[in-house]
N, C-alpha and C positions, 0 to 999 in steps of 0.2 A: 222891722218886722211888719208883715201884712197878714191880717187874719180875716178869713172869710167865714162868717158864722152861719150855720145852717141848722134848721130844726128837723127837717125830713118829716113834715107833717102831712104830706100828700098821701093819697090812697095808695099809689103805686110806688114802692120803694125804689124799684129799678128805674122808673122814669125820673124820680127825684134825684137818684144817685147819678144817672147819666147827665142830667142838666147841671148838677153840681160839679161833676168831673170836668165837663166842657168849660164851665165858667172858671174853674181852678186852672185849667190848662191855658185858657186865654189870658188870665192874669199873669201866669208864669211866663208865657211867651212875650207879653207886653213889657214886663220888667226886664227880660233878657234883651229885647229889642232896644229898649231905652238905656241899656248898659247900667241898670240900677242894681246894685248889690244889696237886694232886700230879700229876706227869707219869707216865704209864703206858707201859711198854715191853713188847714181846714179845721174849723172848730165844729165838733159834733156832740150832740147830747150823749152822756155816758150810757144811758139805757139803749139808745139806738146803736151805739158802737158795740155794746155787748150782745145785742140781739141780732144785728144785721151784718156787722163788719167782720164777723168770724167766718163768713162764706169764703171758700177757697179762691173763687174768682176775684172777689173784692180784694182779698189779701194780695193776690198776684198782681192785680191792677195797681194797688198802692205801692208795692215794692218796685214794679217795673217803671212806674212814673215818679218814683221818689217823692211821694206825697208825705208831707209832715202833718201830723194830726194832733189836735188838742181836744181832749174830751172834757165836758163840763156838766155840772149839775144845773138843770133848767131852773129849779126853784131858787136856789141860793146864788146862781150865776157864778159859782166858784169853779176854778179849774181843778179837774180830778187827775188827768194824766197828760203828760207832755211827751209826744212820740215823734221826735225829729228824725229825718232821713238824711 
């Protein structure tokens, strides 16, 4: 399992999300290219997921690109939700 942890603490969520998605996509392609059977997850703070990831375009993007997501509590560093695709 490969987990990319993001905080999304930049001023522009869209800019941060676009960079994160691009990085996630590059990792996914690199693992495929190397024929590595490793599952990749994007770890997102629970509050960011609740506040920002309910946007219909973001949800569409997640589904279309089969992004697996883990949400976590920033303070306790505990996993809250595991959302595989």
